[in-house]
C-alpha positions as CSV (number, residue, x, y, z in Angstrom):
1,M,16.5,51.2,-40.7
2,R,13.6,54.3,-41.2
3,E,14.9,57.6,-39.4
4,I,13.9,61.2,-39.8
5,L,16.7,63.8,-39.7
6,Q,15.2,67.1,-38.7
7,I,16.6,69.8,-39.7
8,K,16.1,73.8,-39.0
9,T,17.1,76.2,-41.2
10,R,18.0,79.9,-40.7
11,K,17.8,81.4,-44.2
12,R,15.1,81.7,-46.9
13,T,17.5,79.8,-49.7
14,E,20.7,78.0,-47.4
15,F,22.8,74.8,-48.6
16,L,23.5,72.9,-45.5
17,D,26.2,70.0,-45.6
18,I,24.2,67.1,-43.9
19,T,26.8,64.7,-44.5
20,R,28.2,64.2,-41.0
21,D,24.4,63.6,-40.0
22,V,23.7,61.3,-42.3
23,Q,27.1,59.2,-42.0
24,D,26.6,59.1,-37.9
25,L,22.8,57.6,-38.5
26,L,24.4,54.9,-41.0
27,S,27.1,54.3,-38.5
28,E,24.7,54.1,-35.6
29,E,23.2,51.2,-37.6
30,G,26.0,49.1,-38.0
31,I,24.9,47.8,-41.6
32,K,27.9,46.8,-43.8
33,E,26.5,47.1,-47.2
34,G,23.7,48.3,-49.3
35,V,21.8,52.0,-50.2
36,M,20.9,55.0,-48.3
37,V,17.9,56.9,-49.6
38,L,17.0,60.6,-48.2
39,Y,14.0,62.0,-49.1
40,S,12.7,65.4,-48.5
41,R,8.9,65.4,-47.5
42,H,8.7,69.2,-48.5
43,T,7.8,70.8,-52.1
44,T,10.1,74.0,-51.5
45,T,13.6,72.0,-50.6
46,G,16.0,70.1,-52.6
47,L,18.8,67.9,-52.0
48,T,22.0,67.3,-53.9
49,I,25.5,66.1,-54.1
50,N,28.6,68.7,-54.7
51,E,31.7,70.0,-53.3
52,N,31.3,72.0,-49.6
53,E,33.6,75.1,-51.0
54,E,32.2,78.3,-49.8
55,G,32.4,80.0,-53.5
56,L,31.1,77.0,-55.3
57,V,28.3,77.0,-52.7
58,A,27.3,80.8,-53.4
59,D,27.7,80.3,-56.9
60,M,25.2,77.4,-56.7
61,E,22.8,79.7,-54.6
62,Q,23.4,82.3,-57.3
63,I,22.6,80.2,-60.3
64,L,19.1,79.0,-58.8
65,W,18.2,82.1,-58.6
66,K,19.5,83.5,-62.2
67,L,17.6,80.0,-63.5
68,V,14.1,80.8,-61.5
69,P,14.2,84.7,-61.0
70,S,11.5,86.0,-58.3
71,A,8.5,87.2,-61.1
72,D,4.7,87.2,-61.1
73,Y,4.0,83.5,-61.1
74,R,0.1,82.4,-60.8
75,H,1.0,80.5,-57.7
76,D,2.5,84.0,-56.0
77,R,-1.4,84.7,-55.4
78,I,-1.8,81.5,-53.0
79,D,1.5,81.5,-51.3
80,N,4.0,84.1,-52.4
81,N,6.8,81.5,-53.1
82,A,6.3,80.2,-56.4
83,D,9.7,80.2,-56.9
84,S,11.0,78.2,-54.3
85,H,8.7,75.4,-55.9
86,L,10.2,76.0,-59.5
87,R,13.7,76.1,-58.2
88,S,12.6,72.5,-56.6
89,L,12.3,70.9,-59.8
90,I,15.6,71.3,-60.9
91,L,17.2,70.2,-57.6
92,G,14.9,67.2,-56.7
93,Q,13.6,66.0,-53.3
94,H,15.6,62.4,-53.1
95,L,18.9,60.9,-53.4
96,V,20.2,57.1,-53.3
97,I,23.8,56.4,-51.9
98,P,25.3,53.4,-51.9
99,F,27.4,52.3,-49.0
100,S,30.3,49.6,-48.3
101,N,31.8,49.0,-44.8
102,N,29.2,50.8,-43.1
103,I,30.7,54.0,-45.1
104,L,29.3,56.4,-47.7
105,D,30.4,55.6,-51.2
106,L,31.2,59.4,-51.9
107,G,33.8,60.8,-54.2
108,S,36.9,62.5,-52.4
109,W,35.0,66.2,-52.8
110,Q,31.3,65.3,-52.5
111,R,29.2,66.3,-49.6
112,I,25.3,65.7,-49.3
113,F,23.5,69.0,-49.4
114,F,19.8,69.9,-47.9
115,V,18.6,72.6,-49.9
116,E,16.0,75.2,-48.1
117,L,14.6,77.5,-50.9
118,D,11.8,78.9,-48.9
119,G,12.9,79.2,-45.4
120,P,13.9,79.6,-42.3
121,R,12.0,76.7,-41.2
122,T,12.1,73.4,-39.7
123,R,12.3,70.7,-42.1
124,D,12.2,66.7,-41.8
125,I,14.4,64.3,-44.4
126,I,13.3,60.7,-44.5
127,V,16.8,58.6,-44.3
128,R,15.9,54.7,-44.9
129,V,18.9,52.4,-45.0
130,I,18.5,49.2,-47.6
131,R,20.7,46.2,-47.3
132,D,22.2,44.3,-49.7
């Protein structure tokens, strides 16, 4: 199975919980066991797993800005978004998640986040399921 999950973001930096969308894609396929690979095709985005608690989400956004502040980066002469590219280095653009009985093997508080770092934009995530 290969699907493209399209995401529309509203802000420059935004953590979007896509867990339900990803689980729904898996449920539609009816595959019992395997792994799901999520891959963002964009160099100014990220994918991560964490808890979806409002304060924590705000903290995650804030720490990305503290770790990579806006500055006079050389790439800014071309696109003025070097800070977004650098923040994506911290997050990465892919996740691999096992599943059993057609359900993602996430912990109780774990959620899948798509992270926009240079929005608002329309983004694509490739979702591929590999059967056991």
